Structure formats: structure tokens, C-alpha cells
C-alpha positions as CSV (number, residue, x, y, z in Angstrom):
1,X,25.1,-11.5,-27.1
2,X,26.4,-8.0,-26.6
3,X,25.5,-5.3,-24.2
4,X,25.3,-1.5,-24.8
5,X,24.5,1.4,-22.6
6,X,22.4,4.1,-24.3
7,X,22.1,7.5,-22.7
8,X,18.4,8.5,-22.7
9,X,17.4,12.1,-22.4
10,X,13.9,13.5,-21.7
11,X,12.7,10.9,-19.2
12,X,10.8,12.5,-16.3
13,X,8.8,9.6,-14.7
14,X,8.2,5.9,-14.6
15,X,5.8,6.2,-17.5
16,X,8.8,7.3,-19.6
17,X,10.8,4.4,-18.3
18,X,8.0,2.0,-19.4
19,X,7.9,3.7,-22.9
20,X,11.6,3.3,-23.4
21,X,11.6,-0.3,-22.2
22,X,8.7,-1.2,-24.5
23,X,10.4,0.5,-27.5
24,X,13.6,-1.4,-26.9
25,X,11.9,-4.8,-26.1
26,X,10.1,-4.4,-29.4
27,X,13.3,-4.7,-31.4
28,X,14.4,-8.0,-32.9
29,X,17.2,-9.6,-31.1
30,X,16.8,-7.8,-27.8
31,X,16.9,-10.2,-24.8
32,X,17.1,-7.9,-21.8
33,X,16.5,-4.2,-21.1
34,X,17.2,-2.3,-17.9
35,X,16.2,1.4,-18.0
36,X,17.2,3.7,-15.2
37,X,15.4,7.0,-14.7
38,X,18.0,8.1,-12.1
39,X,21.0,7.4,-14.4
40,X,19.1,8.5,-17.6
41,X,20.3,5.4,-19.4
42,X,19.2,2.1,-20.9
43,X,21.3,-1.1,-20.6
44,X,20.4,-3.4,-23.5
45,X,21.5,-7.0,-24.1
46,X,21.0,-7.9,-27.8
47,X,22.0,-10.2,-30.6
48,X,24.3,-8.3,-33.0
49,X,23.2,-10.6,-35.8
50,X,19.6,-9.3,-35.4
51,X,20.0,-5.6,-34.6
52,X,22.6,-2.9,-34.1
53,X,23.4,-0.1,-31.6
54,X,22.2,2.4,-34.2
55,X,18.8,0.7,-34.6
56,X,18.4,0.6,-30.8
57,X,19.2,4.3,-30.5
58,X,16.7,4.9,-33.3
59,X,14.0,3.0,-31.4
60,X,14.6,5.3,-28.4
61,X,14.3,8.4,-30.5
62,X,11.2,7.1,-32.3
63,X,9.6,6.7,-28.8
64,X,10.1,10.4,-28.3
65,X,13.4,10.5,-26.3
66,X,16.9,11.6,-27.0
67,X,19.5,8.8,-27.4
68,X,23.2,9.2,-26.9
């Protein structure tokens, strides 16, 4: 397992946190997600054989947020 921290822009409330969490949890190979509104980031633990950092960032963007 690997861990990545993705900067998430555009979150304004706990509903946004839930949306980002759901988008990331929906990706194959993701085993844990911790999204922080205060830090504007998502910490994701994932299996690099099943997904990639680029795919995780894309999932955040498809949910309507900016990923860095």
C-alpha cells in the first residue's frame, strides 16, 4: 500500500468533504480516505497495482473540485 496527499480546492462544507470522500472511495484499490476541510487535502491509502495518483486526482476533479 502507498499513501498520497492530494490538495483539494473548492471545498466549502462537510457536504464537499463527503463528496470527495465518496469519489475517492469509489476508486479501485483505495483502502482508506481521510479528507480535511481545514487543510484542504485528502490523504489516500491505495494499492498502486490497482490505481495511480493521477487517477485519484482525476476522481477528485470529476467530483467537481480542484486537485493538486
